[in-house]
C-alpha positions, 0 to 999 in steps of 0.5 A: 957071478950071475952065471954061477948063481943061475947054475946054483938055482937051476935045480930048485927053479926047475922043481918049482916050475914043474910043480906049478905046472902040475898044479895048473898054475899060471906063470904070473901066479907063481911069480906073485907068490914068489914075490910075496914070500920074498917080501915076507922073508925080507921083512917087507910087511907092506909088500907081503900083504895078501894079494889076489894070489894065494898059493898053498903048498899043502 
């Protein structure tokens, strides 16, 4: 169910949000980075082209 999926992801999402806030990122920067990575992992080459946001975890 949607509630179960939300519960399973909540810890990972919280860690991502806390780290993004610690780095001073804006919400739209994080969402763009997640969307780009999703596209890369799903093989959507056109959607994974570099955008104005490049968040590097290192």
